[in-house]
PAGURO-77691 format. One line per 5 residues: number of its first residue (from 1); their letters; for each residue x, y, z of C-alpha. Coordinates in nm, 2 decimals. Layout:
<pts>
NUM) A) X,Y,Z  ...
</pts>
This chain:
<pts>
1) MNMPT) 5.41,8.70,-2.48  5.32,8.42,-2.71  5.43,8.14,-2.47  5.14,8.18,-2.22  4.89,8.19,-2.50
6) NNYNQ) 5.03,7.87,-2.65  5.02,7.69,-2.32  4.66,7.79,-2.27  4.57,7.67,-2.61  4.75,7.34,-2.55
11) RKLNA) 4.56,7.28,-2.23  4.23,7.36,-2.39  4.30,7.11,-2.67  4.39,6.84,-2.42  4.07,6.90,-2.23
16) TENNL) 3.87,6.87,-2.55  4.03,6.54,-2.64  3.97,6.40,-2.29  3.60,6.50,-2.32  3.58,6.33,-2.65
21) LNVNF) 3.74,6.01,-2.51  3.50,6.01,-2.22  3.20,6.06,-2.45  3.32,5.78,-2.68  3.38,5.54,-2.39
26) GQKLW) 3.04,5.61,-2.24  2.87,5.55,-2.58  3.07,5.22,-2.62  2.96,5.11,-2.27  2.60,5.18,-2.34
31) FIVAA) 2.62,5.00,-2.67  2.77,4.69,-2.50  2.50,4.70,-2.23  2.23,4.74,-2.49  2.37,4.45,-2.69
36) VIAVC) 2.37,4.22,-2.38  2.02,4.32,-2.30  1.91,4.25,-2.66  2.08,3.91,-2.66  1.91,3.82,-2.33
41) AACLI) 1.57,3.94,-2.45  1.62,3.73,-2.77  1.71,3.43,-2.56  1.40,3.47,-2.35  1.18,3.52,-2.65
46) FFKFV) 1.32,3.26,-2.89  1.47,3.00,-2.64  1.34,2.80,-2.34  1.48,2.68,-2.02  1.46,2.33,-1.88
51) NPSYD) 1.51,2.30,-1.51  1.44,1.95,-1.36  1.38,1.92,-0.99  1.59,1.70,-0.76  1.37,1.39,-0.83
56) EEAAL) 1.34,1.44,-1.21  1.53,1.39,-1.52  1.44,1.54,-1.86  1.47,1.39,-2.21  1.46,1.63,-2.50
61) KMKPI) 1.25,1.58,-2.82  1.44,1.79,-3.08  1.25,1.91,-3.38  1.43,2.08,-3.67  1.32,2.44,-3.75
66) FFGNT) 1.29,2.38,-4.12  1.37,2.03,-4.24  1.42,1.68,-4.09  1.25,1.45,-3.84  1.20,1.49,-3.47
71) RVDDE) 1.45,1.29,-3.27  1.53,1.23,-2.90  1.86,1.37,-2.77  2.09,1.10,-2.64  2.19,1.31,-2.33
76) PVNSI) 1.94,1.35,-2.04  1.90,1.69,-1.87  1.96,1.70,-1.49  2.02,2.08,-1.44  1.90,2.41,-1.58
81) TLIAP) 1.96,2.41,-1.96  1.87,2.64,-2.25  1.70,2.48,-2.54  1.57,2.58,-2.88  1.20,2.69,-2.92
86) TTTAV) 1.13,2.38,-3.13  1.27,2.14,-2.86  1.03,1.98,-2.61  1.14,1.85,-2.26  0.97,1.54,-2.12
91) YFNIL) 1.02,1.50,-1.75  1.05,1.16,-1.58  1.05,1.09,-1.21  1.36,0.89,-1.13  1.27,0.81,-0.76
96) PQKKQ) 1.08,0.49,-0.67  0.71,0.54,-0.75  0.42,0.37,-0.59  0.15,0.28,-0.84  -0.18,0.17,-0.70
101) FQFDD) -0.43,-0.06,-0.86  -0.79,-0.15,-0.77  -0.97,-0.45,-0.92  -1.34,-0.51,-0.89  -1.51,-0.85,-0.92
106) LLSND) -1.21,-1.07,-1.00  -1.32,-1.43,-1.00  -1.14,-1.68,-0.78  -1.11,-2.05,-0.85  -1.46,-2.11,-0.72
111) NTPLD) -1.61,-1.81,-0.91  -1.63,-1.60,-0.60  -1.61,-1.23,-0.70  -1.34,-1.05,-0.51  -1.23,-0.68,-0.48
116) VNMYM) -0.85,-0.66,-0.47  -0.63,-0.36,-0.39  -0.26,-0.38,-0.48  0.03,-0.16,-0.54  0.36,-0.19,-0.73
121) IIQVR) 0.69,0.00,-0.66  0.86,0.09,-0.99  1.16,0.30,-1.07  1.30,0.46,-1.39  1.67,0.42,-1.43
126) KGQTP) 1.86,0.75,-1.40  2.05,0.85,-1.71  1.84,0.63,-1.94  1.53,0.84,-1.98  1.61,0.92,-2.35
131) SLLRN) 1.60,0.55,-2.43  1.27,0.52,-2.24  1.12,0.81,-2.44  1.26,0.69,-2.77  1.16,0.33,-2.74
136) YGEEW) 0.83,0.35,-2.55  0.71,0.70,-2.55  0.57,0.93,-2.29  0.28,0.69,-2.20  0.51,0.40,-2.14
141) FENFI) 0.34,0.30,-1.81  -0.02,0.32,-1.94  0.06,0.14,-2.27  0.30,-0.13,-2.16  0.31,-0.19,-1.78
146) EPYFR) -0.04,-0.14,-1.65  -0.23,-0.36,-1.91  0.01,-0.66,-1.86  0.00,-0.62,-1.48  -0.38,-0.62,-1.47
151) NKVRE) -0.39,-0.92,-1.70  -0.15,-1.12,-1.48  -0.34,-1.03,-1.16  -0.67,-1.16,-1.31  -0.49,-1.48,-1.43
156) YVSSC) -0.34,-1.56,-1.09  -0.65,-1.47,-0.88  -0.85,-1.72,-1.09  -0.62,-2.00,-0.98  -0.65,-1.93,-0.60
161) SPFDL) -0.90,-2.00,-0.33  -1.08,-1.69,-0.21  -1.03,-1.79,0.15  -0.65,-1.83,0.10  -0.64,-1.49,-0.07
166) MSNRE) -0.84,-1.32,0.21  -0.66,-1.48,0.51  -0.36,-1.69,0.43  -0.05,-1.47,0.44  0.18,-1.74,0.29
171) VLSAF) -0.05,-1.77,-0.01  -0.06,-1.40,-0.05  0.32,-1.37,-0.03  0.36,-1.64,-0.30  0.09,-1.46,-0.51
176) DNKIK) 0.28,-1.13,-0.49  0.61,-1.30,-0.57  0.46,-1.46,-0.88  0.33,-1.13,-1.01  0.66,-0.96,-0.95
181) QSMRQ) 0.86,-1.23,-1.13  0.62,-1.22,-1.42  0.65,-0.84,-1.45  1.03,-0.86,-1.44  1.04,-1.13,-1.71
186) YVTSL) 0.81,-0.92,-1.92  1.03,-0.61,-1.89  1.34,-0.82,-1.97  1.17,-0.96,-2.28  1.09,-0.61,-2.40
191) SRKAN) 1.44,-0.49,-2.33  1.58,-0.76,-2.57  1.40,-0.58,-2.85  1.45,-0.22,-2.73  1.59,-0.10,-2.40
196) FPIDI) 1.32,-0.06,-2.13  1.51,0.11,-1.85  1.27,0.04,-1.55  1.30,-0.17,-1.24  1.00,-0.36,-1.08
201) QQVIT) 1.10,-0.35,-0.71  0.79,-0.47,-0.53  0.44,-0.60,-0.58  0.22,-0.61,-0.27  -0.14,-0.71,-0.22
206) DRVMP) -0.29,-0.46,0.02  -0.64,-0.61,0.07  -0.87,-0.88,-0.07  -1.24,-0.87,0.01  -1.56,-1.02,-0.14
211) NKEQL) -1.76,-0.77,-0.33  -2.05,-0.60,-0.14  -2.32,-0.85,-0.24  -2.10,-1.15,-0.17  -1.99,-1.01,0.16
216) EEMNK) -2.35,-0.97,0.27  -2.43,-1.32,0.17  -2.13,-1.45,0.35  -2.23,-1.26,0.67  -2.57,-1.42,0.65
221) TAASI) -2.42,-1.76,0.60  -2.18,-1.71,0.89  -2.46,-1.60,1.12  -2.67,-1.91,1.03  -2.37,-2.14,1.09
226) QAKQT) -2.31,-1.97,1.42  -2.67,-2.01,1.53  -2.67,-2.37,1.43  -2.35,-2.43,1.62  -2.49,-2.26,1.93
231) QEKRA) -2.80,-2.48,1.92  -2.60,-2.79,1.87  -2.37,-2.69,2.17  -2.68,-2.63,2.38  -2.83,-2.97,2.29
236) EMELA) -2.50,-3.14,2.37  -2.49,-2.97,2.71  -2.85,-3.09,2.78  -2.76,-3.44,2.68  -2.45,-3.44,2.90
241) RAKAE) -2.65,-3.31,3.19  -2.92,-3.58,3.15  -2.65,-3.84,3.12  -2.48,-3.72,3.44  -2.81,-3.72,3.62
246) RNKAV) -2.88,-4.08,3.51  -2.53,-4.19,3.62  -2.58,-4.02,3.95  -2.91,-4.20,4.00  -2.75,-4.54,3.92
251) ADKAY) -2.47,-4.46,4.17  -2.71,-4.37,4.44  -2.92,-4.68,4.39  -2.61,-4.89,4.41  -2.51,-4.71,4.73
256) MTELN) -2.85,-4.78,4.89  -2.82,-5.15,4.79  -2.47,-5.18,4.93  -2.57,-5.03,5.27  -2.91,-5.20,5.28
261) LSPAQ) -3.09,-4.86,5.32  -3.45,-4.79,5.26  -3.54,-4.49,5.04  -3.63,-4.29,5.35  -3.30,-4.36,5.52
266) FIQLR) -3.11,-4.27,5.21  -3.29,-3.94,5.18  -3.22,-3.86,5.54  -2.85,-3.95,5.49  -2.83,-3.72,5.19
271) AWDVI) -3.00,-3.44,5.39  -2.74,-3.48,5.66  -2.47,-3.44,5.40  -2.63,-3.12,5.27  -2.68,-2.97,5.62
276) EKKHG) -2.33,-3.06,5.73  -2.19,-2.86,5.45  -2.38,-2.55,5.55  -2.14,-2.30,5.70  -2.19,-2.23,6.08
281) ANIDV) -2.43,-2.51,6.15  -2.42,-2.74,6.47  -2.60,-3.06,6.42  -2.73,-3.30,6.70  -2.88,-3.63,6.60
286) LVGGG) -3.11,-3.82,6.83  -3.15,-4.18,6.71  -3.48,-4.33,6.84  -3.64,-4.66,6.78  -3.81,-4.55,6.46
291) ETPVW) -3.65,-4.53,6.11  -3.64,-4.16,6.12  -3.39,-3.99,6.35  -3.46,-3.66,6.52  -3.24,-3.37,6.40
296) NIRRK) -3.16,-3.07,6.61  -2.98,-2.80,6.40  -2.85,-2.49,6.57  -2.68,-2.19,6.40  -2.38,-2.04,6.56
</pts>
């Protein structure tokens, strides 16, 4: 009688132990999940993400939480990265960039004020953005490239003829090449002191025009010159026509003398020539005893 009772008690004990194990496992699982959530929340609260796009690279400015100086990390960031809350990411575009410049009233070699539009193609070297940030800062273009470029453009424009800059493509090409070479030499000289990881790829002059006031004055001058040339051409034509008429008169007089014709006979002869050239005319000439022949003109 005791054996069935013992078996029942044993089964009950086993069931109780299984329930306890299930409860403990569930508690442990929830604890792990809660811990993971807490860690993720802490990361979101106390840390930041850096995620450069395909055309960017990030350099990190790392500032200690308590002591020390801010420094730039040697390794650039090209993909999503978790950083400390005191670290700042500076993004650089690593594709070729077109930088446009507009200059107003630059003086040429004859002091003609010119408006010049130019652009420069420049590229930051990939993998070297930490050096760029460390050596030249976030405003590297505004502080180092743009002022020197503008100064060189003014310098070279002042040595050129305004008409060459406005219309001579060979002069413009040489002008662009001089600016480009000067910029490259400047970057190289800076890199000897501290690495300046940029490439000057192209410098192109887009347009050169006189300023508004100068353009209006040039248009007035051009109109005056054109009017003068038109008047001179008309006078030349009149002189040429008068000369031709005089030459023709001299030739007619020589012809009359050669054939021993009177003025009336010569006029009749010329009239004959004119009538003969008329289309569809039949001409009969009756020569009488007088100087003037009798003409009979019939149209077909």
